[in-house]
N, C-alpha and C positions, 0 to 999 in steps of 0.2 A: 121870375125870369132867371135863368141860369147864368152865372158868370165865371163858370169855370174855364180856364185858359188852357185847353189841352195842348196846344202847340208849344206855349211857354213851359208847360209841365214836361213835354218831351224834349224841348231844347235843353232845359236845365239838366234833365237826366243825361242826355248826350254829352253835354259839357262836363259834368262830374264824371261821366264814364270815360271820357278822353283822357282827363287829368289822371284818373286811376290806371288806365292802361300805361300811360308813359312811365308812371312810378313803378308799376308791377312788372314791366318789361325791362326796367333799367339794368338790372343785374344780369339778366340773361343776355342783353345786348352787349354787355361787357365781356362776358365769356366769348361771344362771337368775335370781338375785336381782339381778344387775346388769343384767338386761335384754339380755344378749348372746347368750342361748340360750333358745329357748322351751321351755316345759314338755313340748311334744309332741316337739320334737327331743331332749330329754333322755330321754324314754322310749323313743324309737326307738333311741338309742345303747345303752341298756341292753338292749334286746331283741336287737341284733346282737352284743352282747359274748358270746363263746364259753365265758366262765368263770362258774361259779356264784358267784364273789366279785365279779363286775363289775370285774375289776382293770384293764381297759383303758378304762373309761368316762371317767376324767379326762383321759387322754392324747388320747382321740378327741375330746373336747369342745374341747379347746385347738386342735386341728387344724381342727375345724369352725368354730370361731369365727374363726381366722385365715384362713379361706377357703382352706385348703392342699388341701382335697378336692373333687374335682369332683362326686361323688354318693355316696349312702349305700351303694349296692351294691358300688361299687368299694372303699370303706372296709371293708365287712364281709368281702369277699373276702380282702384283704390281712391284715386282722386275724386272720382265722381260720388262715390260713397261718402267720403269725408265731407264733400260739400253739402250733401243732403243732411247728414248727421249734424253738422255745424249750424246750418239754418234752423235746424229744430231744437238746438240746444242739447243735443245728446252727446256731443263730443266734449273732452275736457276743455277745449279751448276753440273758439271761432277763428283764431289766428293760426294759420298753417305754419307761419315762421317760428312759432313756439314749439313746434314738433322738430326735434333735433335731427331725425334721420327717417329714411324710408322704412327701416325696420320698425321703429317706434310707431309710425303710422299704420303699418300692418297689424301690429300687435293690438293696437286700440280698436281698429275697425273689426278684427277678428273676435275680440272679446265682446264687443257690442252685438255682433251677429250671433254668437254663442249662447250669450246670456239672455237673449231675447229682448234686450233693450234698444234694439235698433229701430229703424223707421217702419212704421205700419202703414198699410194702404191708407188708412184714415189720415195719417199725418201728411201723406202725399196729396191726398185729395183736398186737404185744407190749405195747401201751399199756394195761395193767391192773394193779392192785394185788392182790396175794395177801394178804388180810386174816387168813386163819388156814389153817394146813395141818397137821394131826395124824393120828393114827390114826382118829379118829372123823369128823372134818369136813374139808372143803375149801371156803373161801369166798373168792371173787374179786369185784373190782369193776372193771368195763371203763370206759374213758374214750373209747373210740372205737367207731364201729360195726363196724370191721373187727375190733377186739378182742372186741366182744361175739359177732359172728358166729364167730369161731375158737373161742371157749370153748363156745358152744352146740353147735357141731359136734364138739367134742372131750371136754373133761372133764365137760360137762353134757348130752351127748346122751342122749335118753330115748325119743322117739317111734320106734316101730317103722316102718321104710319097706319091709320085705320083703327077702328075700334076705340076711338077717343084718345089714342096714344100718340105722342109727338116725341121727336128726337131732333138731333142738330145734323144739318147738312154739311157743316164745315168739316174738312178733312182732318183738321187738328184735333177734333172731338171723337174721332173714330176709335174703335177698340184697339186697333194696332197702333203702336206708338210712334211709328216711322216719321210720318209727316210733322208732327209736333216737335219731336226730338231733333230731327235734321234742321228744321228751321231755327229752333230755339238755341240749341247748343253749337251746331257747326256754322250757322250763318248769322247768329246773334240778333234774330228777329224777335221784337217784343210785340205780343199780342194784347189789344184791349178789346174786350167784348162789351158792347153797348146795347142796353135795352130802354126803349122809351116806354114810360109808364103811363103818362097823362093822356087824356083824350084831347087836351088842348094842343100838344105837339103833334099828336096823330093827325088832327084836323089840318094843321099847317102843312104836314107832309103830304097830305091828300090833295091839297090846293096846288102844290108844285109838282107832284109826281103822279097823281091820279091813281090808278089801279096798282102801281108798283109800290105805293106807300106802305100797303100792309106788309110787304117783304122788308121794310126798313124798320120794322118794330124792333128787330135785333140786327145788329151789324157788327162784324169783326174788322178791326182796324189792325193791320200789320205794319209795324214801322221797321223798315228794313235798316241794315247796319249803316248805309250811307245817308239815312234821314228821309228817304222816300217813304210815303205812306200809301199802302194799298187798302182797298176796302171791299168787303164781301157781304151781300145782303143775307136774308134768312134762308134763301134757297142756294146760297153759295155762289151766286152770280156776281162776277168781279164789277166793281163800281169804277168808272173813269174819274179823272181828277176833278172835272167839273161837278159831277154828282156828289163826290165826297165834300167838295167845298161847299155846295149848296145845302147839303144835309146837315153838316156840322154848324153852318150858320143858323139854320132854322131851329135846331134844338139847342142853340145857345152855347156851343162850344166853339170858341175861336182859335 
């Protein structure tokens, strides 16, 4: 029997994330209070931060106030690249606050790109967490569109394409990155892809959901910024709250 507490796992993540956000935005808020940064500029910096914790906002605000940055789009581009490099251990430091200026950041990113030591597609495809993997369930949480697409076309493929081939119906696994990137980066949505592996659990799902049970072999849970959880079955049909609660109870995730 699974004893994995997904809701506790999510709640702890949200709690840590909230504490991080408070700390990471503290300096930027001080700039707003001092009149060095407008509220509109502060909100824009939060929007372009690629992390759910807004961990780059304070550093970006400092560069913006010091007029080290030409425009917001350039800042956004380099911060996004730094974030990926840092997560993959390619940058000199994972801590943006050890980078003294925006010029230093640009130089490091440009060198990584020119020397071919940057992030490969393979790196991006492997950027996901395996939350649980046992005889009953496999749960993964992707951090990039490339990882989401790879998972959708491998572990979580379900939709019949004909000729014995399968793919994923979830829009976050489509070739175009828009759906995943908009949700993950702009709206701080965290995705958990779930695959039911055991016949024991499949039988329990059949008893409760009948013919629909087969579509619940793979499920995508989307945890929204405010904590709400949306669910989608293997054919990308949205699950209502009652179905999500019953499903998670059956597979042993409380």
